[in-house]
Each structure stands twice: as structure tokens, then as C-alpha cells.
C-alpha positions in Angstrom: -22.6 5.1 14.5 -22.3 6.4 11.0 -18.6 5.4 10.7 -19.3 1.8 12.0 -17.2 -0.8 10.1 -13.5 -1.4 9.8 -11.3 0.1 12.5 -9.8 3.4 11.4 -6.0 4.0 11.4 -5.7 6.2 14.5 -7.9 3.9 16.5 -5.8 1.0 15.4 -2.7 2.9 16.3 -4.0 3.4 19.9 -4.7 -0.4 20.1 -1.2 -1.2 18.9 0.3 1.1 21.4 -1.5 -0.8 24.1 -0.5 -4.1 22.7 -1.9 -5.7 19.6 -3.6 -8.5 21.5 -6.2 -5.9 22.6 -7.1 -5.2 19.0 -7.3 -8.7 17.5 -10.0 -11.4 17.8 -9.3 -14.3 20.1 -9.3 -16.7 17.1 -6.0 -15.3 15.8 -3.1 -14.8 18.2 -0.4 -12.3 17.5 3.3 -13.2 18.0 4.3 -13.6 21.6 7.2 -11.1 21.2 5.0 -8.3 19.8 5.5 -5.7 22.6 6.3 -2.1 21.8 9.1 0.0 23.2 7.6 3.5 23.0 11.0 5.0 22.3 9.6 8.1 20.5 12.8 8.5 18.4 12.4 11.8 16.5 12.4 12.1 12.7 15.3 14.0 11.1 14.5 17.7 10.6 11.2 17.5 12.6 10.1 20.8 14.1 6.4 19.9 14.2 5.5 22.1 11.2 4.1 21.0 7.9 6.7 19.7 5.4 9.6 19.8 7.9 10.8 16.3 7.2 13.3 15.4 4.5 10.8 13.7 2.2 13.3 11.4 0.6 11.9 8.1 -0.6 12.0 5.8 -3.6 10.9 8.6 -5.9 13.3 11.2 -4.4 12.6 14.7 -3.0 9.1 15.9 -3.9 7.1 19.0 -2.9 4.5 19.0 -0.1 1.0 19.6 -1.4 0.0 23.2 -1.4 -3.2 24.3 0.4 -6.2 23.6 -1.8 -9.6 24.7 -0.6 -12.5 22.8 -2.1 -16.3 22.6 -1.5 -16.2 19.0 -0.4 -14.5 15.7 -0.3 -16.1 12.4 -1.2 -14.4 9.1 -0.4 -15.3 5.5 -1.6 -13.3 2.7 0.1 -13.3 -1.0 -0.3 -11.4 -3.5 1.8 -11.1 -7.3 1.1 -11.6 -10.0 3.6 -8.7 -10.8 5.9 -8.3 -12.8 9.2 -9.6 -9.8 11.2 -12.3 -8.2 9.0 -15.0 -9.1 6.6 -15.0 -7.7 3.1 -16.7 -4.3 3.0 -17.1 -1.1 1.0 -18.5 2.2 2.2 -18.7 5.8 1.0 -18.7 9.1 2.9 -18.5 12.8 2.3 -18.0 16.2 3.9 -19.1 19.6 2.5 -18.0 22.6 4.4 -19.0 26.3 4.3 -16.0 28.3 3.3 -14.3 25.2 1.9 -12.1 22.4 3.3 -8.5 21.8 2.4 -8.2 19.0 -0.2 -5.0 17.9 1.6 -7.2 16.3 4.2 -7.5 12.8 2.9 -10.6 11.3 4.4 -12.1 14.0 6.7 -15.6 12.7 7.0 -14.4 9.4 8.4 -11.9 10.8 10.7 -13.8 13.8 12.1 -16.9 11.7 12.7 -15.4 8.6 14.2 -11.6 8.2 14.2 -10.6 11.8 14.9 -7.3 13.1 16.3 -7.5 16.2 18.4 -4.4 18.4 18.8 -4.9 21.4 21.0 -8.3 22.0 19.6 -7.4 21.3 16.0 -8.4 18.5 13.8 -5.5 16.6 12.2 -6.2 14.4 9.1 -3.9 12.1 7.1 -2.2 14.2 4.5 -0.2 12.3 1.9 2.7 13.8 -0.1 2.5 14.3 -3.8 5.1 11.5 -4.0 7.5 10.3 -1.4 7.3 9.8 2.4 6.2 12.0 5.4 5.6 11.7 9.1 1.9 12.0 10.0 2.5 14.8 12.5 3.9 17.0 9.7 0.5 17.0 8.0 -2.2 19.5 7.9 -4.2 20.9 10.8 -7.7 22.3 10.5 -9.3 24.5 13.2 -12.6 22.7 12.7 -14.5 24.0 15.8 -17.7 25.7 14.7 -17.4 24.6 11.1 -20.8 24.4 9.3 -21.8 21.7 6.9 -23.3 22.9 3.7 -26.9 21.8 2.8 -26.4 19.8 -0.4 -29.8 18.0 -0.1 -31.2 14.8 1.2 -28.8 12.5 -0.6 -25.5 12.2 -2.5 -25.4 9.2 -4.9 -22.7 7.3 -6.7 -23.9 5.6 -9.8 -27.5 5.1 -11.0 -30.1 2.3 -11.7 -29.4 1.1 -9.1 -26.8 3.4 -7.4 -23.6 1.9 -6.1 -24.0 4.1 -3.0 -26.5 6.4 -1.4 -25.1 8.8 1.2 -27.4 10.4 3.6 -26.8 13.3 6.0 -26.0 12.4 9.6 -26.7 15.4 11.8 -27.2 13.7 15.2 -24.3 15.3 17.0 -22.1 12.3 16.6 -19.5 14.2 14.5 -16.9 16.3 16.2 -16.7 20.0 15.6 -19.1 20.0 12.6 -22.9 19.7 12.4 -23.3 17.1 9.7 -21.6 14.7 7.3 -22.8 12.2 4.7 -22.5 8.4 5.0 -23.6 5.3 3.1 -24.7 1.9 4.3 -22.3 -0.9 3.3 -22.2 -1.0 -0.5 -23.6 -4.0 -2.5 -20.3 -5.5 -3.6 -21.9 -7.1 -6.6 -22.5 -3.7 -8.1 -18.8 -2.7 -7.8 -17.3 -2.9 -11.3 -13.5 -2.7 -11.3 -12.0 0.0 -13.5 -15.4 1.6 -14.2 -16.6 5.2 -13.8 -19.7 6.1 -11.9 -21.7 9.4 -11.9 -21.8 11.6 -8.8 -25.2 12.9 -8.0 -26.1 15.8 -5.7 -29.8 16.1 -4.8 -29.5 19.8 -4.1 -30.3 21.9 -1.0 -30.2 25.4 0.3 -26.4 25.8 -0.3 -25.7 23.7 -3.3 -27.8 23.2 -6.4 -28.8 19.8 -7.7 -26.5 18.2 -10.3 -25.1 15.0 -11.8 -21.5 14.8 -12.8 -20.8 12.0 -15.3 -17.9 9.7 -14.5 -16.7 11.7 -11.5 -16.1 8.5 -9.5 -13.4 6.3 -11.0 -12.8 2.9 -9.5 -9.3 1.6 -10.0 -8.5 -1.9 -11.3 -8.3 -4.8 -8.9 -4.9 -5.8 -7.5 -3.4 -8.0 -4.8 -0.2 -7.7 -2.7 2.4 -10.2 -3.9 5.1 -9.6 -1.3 3.1 -10.5 1.8 0.4 -13.1 2.5 -2.7 -11.5 4.1 -3.4 -14.4 6.5 -0.3 -14.2 8.6 1.9 -11.9 10.7 5.2 -11.0 9.1 8.4 -10.4 11.1 10.2 -7.4 9.6 13.7 -6.3 10.6 13.8 -2.5 11.1 17.4 -2.3 9.9 16.5 -3.3 6.4 14.3 -1.8 3.7 10.8 -3.3 3.6 10.1 -4.5 0.0 6.5 -4.3 -1.2 5.1 -5.6 -4.4 1.7 -6.0 -6.0 0.0 -6.7 -9.2 -1.3 -6.3 -11.8 -0.3 -2.7 -12.1 -2.7 0.0 -13.4 -1.3 0.6 -16.9 -3.5 3.6 -17.4 -1.2 5.7 -15.2 -4.3 7.2 -13.5 -3.7 5.6 -10.1 -1.2 6.0 -7.3 -0.4 3.8 -4.4 -0.9 5.0 -0.8 1.1 3.4 1.9 0.2 4.0 5.6 2.5 2.3 8.1 1.2 2.6 11.7 3.8 1.6 14.2 3.9 1.7 18.0 5.5 5.2 18.2 4.8 6.9 14.9 2.9 6.8 11.6 4.5 7.0 8.1 2.6 8.1 5.1 3.8 7.5 1.5 2.6 7.9 -2.0 4.4 6.1 -4.8 3.8 5.4 -8.5 1.8 2.3 -9.4 4.7 0.4 -10.8 4.1 -2.9 -9.0 7.0 -2.5 -6.5 8.5 -0.1 -4.0 10.2 -0.3 -0.6 10.0 1.5 2.7 13.5 3.0 3.4 15.3 1.3 6.3 16.1 4.6 8.0 12.5 5.5 8.1 11.3 2.1 9.1 13.8 2.1 12.0 12.1 5.1 13.6 8.7 3.4 13.8 9.4 1.6 17.1 9.7 -2.1 17.7 6.5 -4.1 18.1 3.2 -4.9 16.3 2.3 -2.7 13.3 0.0 -2.6 10.4 0.7 -1.5 6.8 -2.1 -0.3 4.6 -1.5 -0.7 0.9 -4.1 1.1 -1.3 -4.6 1.9 -4.9 -6.4 5.2 -5.3 -7.8 7.4 -8.1 -8.7 11.0 -7.5 -11.0 13.2 -9.7 -12.8 16.5 -9.4 -16.5 17.3 -9.9 -16.9 21.0 -10.9 -20.0 22.2 -9.1 -21.1 25.7 -9.7 -20.3 26.5 -6.1 -16.9 25.0 -6.2 -15.0 21.8 -6.8 -15.6 18.5 -5.1 -12.7 16.1 -4.8 -13.6 12.4 -5.2 -11.3 9.6 -4.1 -11.9 5.9 -4.7 -9.5 3.4 -3.2 -9.1 -0.3 -2.7 -7.0 -1.1 0.4 -5.3 -4.1 1.9 -4.1 -4.4 5.5 -0.8 -6.2 6.1 0.1 -7.2 9.7 3.7 -6.9 10.8 5.9 -7.3 13.8 8.9 -4.8 13.7 12.1 -6.1 15.3 15.6 -4.8 15.8 
């Protein structure tokens, strides 16, 4: 499978809903009281439409991202080793005839492996500009029949040697689209923190060849300081969940993405890279009691201006923190 590797968020959510023991290796036992209650408590203001939630959070009310059609979306992700996964980095991309909404955060991964189908539509994680939102208030894409653009045999990140070579996968394994681009696991020794890499397009029938200097910006290394990575953390849902990390990215070019996947819902947040934030207690209380995972990621986003249209490039470094939510 082209998306093989670390379990994706919606697949993990399904595991958690069934009980975390089914998701974890036998060598590490989750807490005995980690069941979920499936209460399905609604979010305030929800009417199942984009932006319906009150998006209050540590940075206050902020606007929902506007529709933003682009030619393609390239994602580079790295995850450190933890008790359940080996250290790994991969890259993937999607180029769509007629464009794809840049609000979709990682569409190649999700539509080709970890998809969510909603009445024939494809739903992707969509993060706010700043603040917090419910996953189900995100963007929907009617992806059935979408055609992938021919951008050539390969998409490359970096040169001599490249950090990543992405090749087209057109074997029918992607849902609702005919092709996407995936790399093999990246050589971690070639990953240089805080450095820029060129984006290369080999060129095909739909998109001309080109190299875009510095289009892939890897953020600086960081580590969570509020939670150890090698243990489960019991978190009271009636209190704010404090998060901290360091060192911060003093350039101001990065933001922090927080994805909290609970038994009954998923919370998406984007906050400034200040070294600390908290998940508000009222939002945390609606996640449902039981085992959960919090993804804390530093991300930089850039754009490569191809003649045919912009390509959004996202590079992120992401930790997984394992929680048990309790009343």
C-alpha cells in the first residue's frame, strides 16, 4: 500500500472507539479503565455546516479559512520513535484537474489510505487559521470522478541526493481519484532541521517541468515538555489540558497543529508557536471519556508558483501523546 506506515488519525479513531487495546502492541498495556462511553455530546452551535462552531480558544475568535483552490498539495511528515511506532518520515502529493481546496490538510494520505466517506463525499482534516474547531465542521469534497494531473514520472524534494522522490501510484488503490504520488521512507540522515529544500516537478502532459528553490521549509526540532512520550497520561476532562514544548521557532514562520482524537469526537486546533497552550476544559469535556491520542505538530507552509497554478507545500514534525480522559 502506498500509504503504509504510521496509522492515520481516522483509522486510529476507529481503533480507539473499539477500545485502545485493539490498537496497541501486546508489549505495552493501556490502562485497565480505558473504556469509552460513546456519549456523542453535541458541540455548542453545531449544525453540521462548515464554521458553525464557536471557535473560541487560547487565541480568541478567529475566521474559518476561505475556499482556496490550488493545483496540488505536497506534504512532508516526520514522526519520532515512541513506544508504538518506529521513527519515520514520508512525503506524498496530490495534483487535481480543476484544482483542490487548500483547506484539505493532507488529502493524498487520507484519500488513498485513511479516508472518511460521508454520503459520497471525501472529508479531510481542515484546521482553523487560529483557534479550535470540531472535525465535522470541516471541508467536504465531492471527489468522485476527480482526475489526477499528469505532472511526470517523479516529484522530488531536494537534490544531490534528494531528500524524497515521490512516484505516481495509479493502481486503483486510491479512492475516488486515479493517481497520487508517494515516497518510500525518507533517509533520516538527509533531514536537516530548519533547512529549505527545492521542489522539483519532472513534467508531464498537464504540468511543465520545473524546480522551485526553497519551496519545502523544514521547521526546527522541538520536543513536548508537558508530557512524557513513553507513558499513558490520565487527563481530567473538567480541567484545561496544559501543553508545552520547546525550543520555540523564533522565526515566527511555524504554527503548531493540535489534533485530539477522542472516543466520540475529534478536535482540531492551530496555535502560535509560543511554547505553551492549553485545550479549553469545555471542549475537552465533549471528547468522551476513555483512551485518546493527541498529535502535537510543528508545521511550516509555503507555496510553489507553477505556471499552471500554485502548489501548497506543508512540512511538519509530529509527536503522538497518549491519554486516558476521565470525568
